[in-house]
N, C-alpha and C positions, 0 to 999 in steps of 0.2 A: 416536549416529547422525549428529548434525549435524556432529560433528568429522570423521567419516569422509567425509561428503559434501563438506565444505569441502576436505579434503585431496585428494580425487579431482578436484575442480574446479581446484585449484591445479596439480595434476599435469598435467591436460589442457591448461591454459593454458601451462604451462612447455614442454610438448611442441610447442606451436604457435609457439614463439619462432623467428622467422626469423633472429635474430642470436645464435646460440649462442656462449657465452663460452669461449674457449680459454685454458687455463692458461698463464701467462707462461713456464713452464719448457719449453713445447712450441714457443714462438715464437722464431725466430732472425732477428735483423735484420742485414743485411749492407749494406756501402757500395754494392756493385754494384746490389743490389735497390732501394735508395733512389734511386740515380742514374737507373735505368731508370724508376721511378715518377715522379720529378720531371720528367724530359724528356717522358714521355708525357702527363702532366697539363698541362704548359705548352703543348705542341703542340696538344692537343685543345681546351683553353680558348681559345687564340688563334683557332683555326679556327671555333669556335662563336661567338666574339665578332664575327668577320667576317660570319657568317651573320646575327647579330642586327642589325648595322649596315646590312646590305643592304636596299634598298627595292624596291618594285614599284608599278606603276600599276594602280589599280582603275578600271574603266569602268562607269558606270551610265547608264541611259537613262530619260528622262522627257519628258513633253510640255512644249513651250515655251509658257508662258502670257503671255509679255511681247509684246504687240502694239503698245504705244503708244510705245516708245522708238525713237530714231533709230539707223540703222545707219551706222557709220563705214567709209569706204572709204579705204585707204591706198595711194597710187599713186606709182610711180617708173618711168616708161616713157620711152625715148628713141626718137624717130621720125626717119627719115632724110629729113626735110623741114624747111624753115625755119619758124620759129615763126609768122610772119605768114601762112602758107599753111594752117594747120591749126587746128582747134578741138576741144575735148573737153567733153562734158557728159553728163548722165544723164537718161533719160526712163523713168519708172517705169510700172507696169501701169495706173495711173489716168490716163495721159497727162499727168502732171505733170512739167514740166521743172525740174530742180533746179539752182539757181545753183552755178556752179563757181568761186566767188570764192576758195576755199581752195587752188586749184591755181596753181602758178607755172610760167611758160614761160621756160626758160633756154636760150639759144643755146649749143650745144656741137658738137664734132666726133663723128661717129658712130664713128670708129675709136677704140678704147680705148687709153690710155697703158699702158705695161708693168705698172705696179702694179695698175691696174684690171683688166687682162687676166688677171693671175695670180689675182686674187680671183674673177673670172668663171669661170675654169677650175676652181678649187676648188669653187665652188658647183655647177657642173655635175656634178662627180664625186660630191658628196654626194647630189645628186638621183638619180643612177644607183644609188647604194647604197641609198637609201630605197626604190626600187622593188623591190629584191631582198630586203633585210632590213628588214621593216616594224617590227621591235622597236627599230630605231635611233631611231625617233620618240620612244620612251619615254625614251631617254638624253637627247635634245634637250630634252624636257619637264623632266627633272630638273636638268640643268645650267643651263638658261636663260642660254646664252652671251651675253655682252654685246659681242661683236665686231660691227663694222659695216664696210661697204665703205669703202675710202679715198675721201676727197672728190675729185671730179673737178677736175683742175687748170684754172685759168683762164688764158687768154692775154691779152696786152696788145693783140692785134689788135682791130679793130672787129668788131661782130656780123656784118657781111656776109661775113667770112671763114669763118664756121662753116657747116657743111652739114647740121646736124641740130638737133633741138629736144628738150630734156629736160623732160617734164611731170611734176612731182612735187608732193606735198602730200597733203591729205586733204579729204574732203567728207562731209557727213552727208545721208543719204537716208532716205526712208520705208522701213519694214520690210516691204516688199512686193517682188515680182519687178520687175526693171527691166533697163535696157540702158545700160551705160556704153560710149561709143563715141568714137573719134577719127577724124575725117574731114576732107575738104577744106573750107576756109572757116570763118569764125567763125559760131557759132550766133546766131540772131536770134529774137526773140519773134514768134509767128505766131498769129492768132486761131483758126486751125483745127488747131493742133498745133505742129509743130516743123520748123525749116528751117535750112540752112546757106548762107551767102552765098559761093558758089564761082564766080561768073561771071567774076571778075577774076583767077582763078588759071589759069595756062597748063597745058594738059593734059600737056605734056612734063615739067613739074616734079613730077608725081605719083610718089611713091616711098614706099610704106608698109612698107618694111623696118623692123623695129623690134626693140628689145631690152627685155625686162621685167626690170628690176633688182629690183623688189619690187611685189607686189600682195597685199594682205591685207584682211580685214574685221574690224571690231571693234577692241578695244584692242590697240595695238601692243606685242608682247612681244619683248624683246631675244633675238635668236638663233633665234626660231621661223622655220623655213624653210617657206614656202608652196609648193604644187606648181608654180606658174608662175614662181617666182623663178629668174632665170638664163636664161629662155627667149629665144632669138634666132631671128628669121625673116628671111630674105633673099629678095627677089624682084627680077627684072629687068623685070617687066611693070608699066607705069604703072597700068592698071586691074586692081586686085587686091583681093580681100576676104579678111580673116582673121577667123575667128569662133571664139570661145571660149564654150562652154556650161558654166556654173558652177553647182554645187549647194552651197549654203552650209549648214553644220551649226553651230548655236549651241553653244558649248563653255564650260563653267566649269572653269577650271584651278586646282587647289589643290595646290601642292607645298611643300616646306620652304623654298624660296627665293622663290617668287612665288605670288600669288593674284590672278587676273584673270578677267574675262569677255571672252572672245574668240570667234573663229569659225574653224573649219576648213572646207575645201572640197575637192571633187573637180572635175575638169575634163575635158572632151572637146574636141578641136580639129577644125576644118575650115577649109580654105582653097581658093580657086578664083579663076580669072580671070574678069573681067567682059567678056562678048562678047554684045552685044544681038543681033547678026546670027545667032549660033549658038544663041540662046535662053537664054543664061546672063545673067540680069538681076540687078540689084542696084546697090549703091553702093560705090565703092572706099573702103576704110578698115579700121579695127580695131574689131571689135564684141565686147563682152563681155556676154553675156546671162546674168544670174544669177537664181536662184530660191532661196528660203529653205525649208529643211526644217522640218517641224513638230515634230520630235524634237530634244531637247537632250541633249548628252553631258556628264556630269560626270566629270572625270578627277582622281583623288585619289591622292597618293603615300602609301603605307603601309609600315610595317615590323612585324617581330615584336613582340608585346606583351612587356613586361618579365617578367611572371609566367611566360609560356611559355618565355622564355630561362632562367629559374631552374630550371624543371622539367626542361628538356632538359639543363642543366648538371649537375643532381643525378644524372640517369640516366647521364650520361657518366662522372661520378666513380666510380659503382659499376662500370661496365664497364671503367674503366681499371685498377682494382685486380685484377679478374679477369684481364684481358688481360696486364697486366704480370707477374702471378704466373706465368701460363703461359709468357711469354717468358723470365722469369728462370729458371724450371725447365728450359726447353729449352736456354738458354745454359749453365746449370750442367751439364746432362747432356753437352752437346757438349764442354765443357771437361774434364769428368771422363774422357770417352772418349779425348780427345786426350792427356791426361796419362798415362792408363793405357797407351795405345799407345806413347807416348814412353818411359815407364819400361820397358815390355816390350822395346822395341828396344834400349835401353841394356843391359838384363839379358842379352839374346841376344848382344850384342857382347862383353860381359865373359865370358860362358860360353864363347864360341868362342875367345877369347884364352886362357882358362884351359885348355881342352882342348888347344889347340895347344902351350901351354908344357909340359903334362904329357907329350904325345907326344914332344917334343924331349928331355925328361929320360930317358925310357925308351930312346930311341935311343942316347943317350950312354952309359948304363950297359951296354948290350949291346956 
C-alpha cells in the first residue's frame, strides 16, 4: 500500500512538471533558428538594459522644521541706471534691515554684447519650453549642467561711459518673509525703520528698466534655471514700479550627480506707473517680496532595482524562445510555400514544353 501511494504521488508530481523533457530525436536545430533566437535575445536584452539604466525623479513632501538657519539669496541683476544713483537691500518681516555687504556694484552697459545676447536668447527659449513641458525640469535636475553665462566684457573707458549698473553677489537673510528691493539712493540706517537717500538724484535720471540674469535662493546649483532667470523689463517712464511676489519652497535635491539643499520658487509679476495725482502711489524701483512655504520638497533620483531587472530579464528570455519559435515556424512555412510554388511553376513549364514537342512530332508523321 505504501509503495502504491508513493508511486501515485510521484506520478502526480511528474504530471505537474512545467518543463516536460523532449527526446533529442524529436529536436532539430537549424542555423536559421539559432540566428533568429540570437538576434531576438540580443535586441530584447539591450532594450531591457536601457530601461534598467533609465531614471526618474521621486517627489516627497514634508514639513520644514528648520527655522534657525539663514536663507541665502543669489542675485545678478542689471539696472539701466548708474551705480551711484541706486541702492539694494533687504527688509524682512521683523523690520530688520539686512546688510548688503555681499553685493557688488559693477558699472556696465545695458546693451548686451553679441555673445551675451545669444546666451540670453537661449535662456528665454528654455524658459518658454519649461512653461509648456514641465517634465523638462526633471532633465535639468538629472544633468546638473555646469554651463554659465559668458562673462561680461570690460571696456578700457572710464566708469562714466557706462549707462547701467550690474548688482551681483549673495547675501544671507533671516528665514522669514521679506522684501528685497532696488530703488533710488543708498540705504541709510533710520531709528524708525528704513530709508533711502534720494534727494540728490535728479528725477530725469530715473530708469528702472532691468534684466535679471539670475535670482535664486539657497545653495547655488550649476545649471538650475530659476523662473526669473532671463527676465527683461523695459520702460520709458521715470516713475515706475516693478513688483515680483515670490513663494519659496525649500527643496532637498539628491541625484546621482549632486546632493544639495536649495530652494525652488514660483512668482507672479505686477508693474505700474507712479502718478500721485491719479491716485497711483508708491516708490519707483524694483521690489521682490518673498515668502517661505512651510512645506519642503524632497527630490530623489531613482532607477529600477537590480533584482527587478533580473526578474524581467528571465521573463523576457522565456518569451523570446516562444516568440522566435513562432517566427521561425512562420518563416519556414513561407519558404516551403514559395519553394513549392516555384517547383510547381517549373514543372508546368516543362510539361507544356513536353506537350508542345509531342504535338510537333505527331504533325510531322502525318
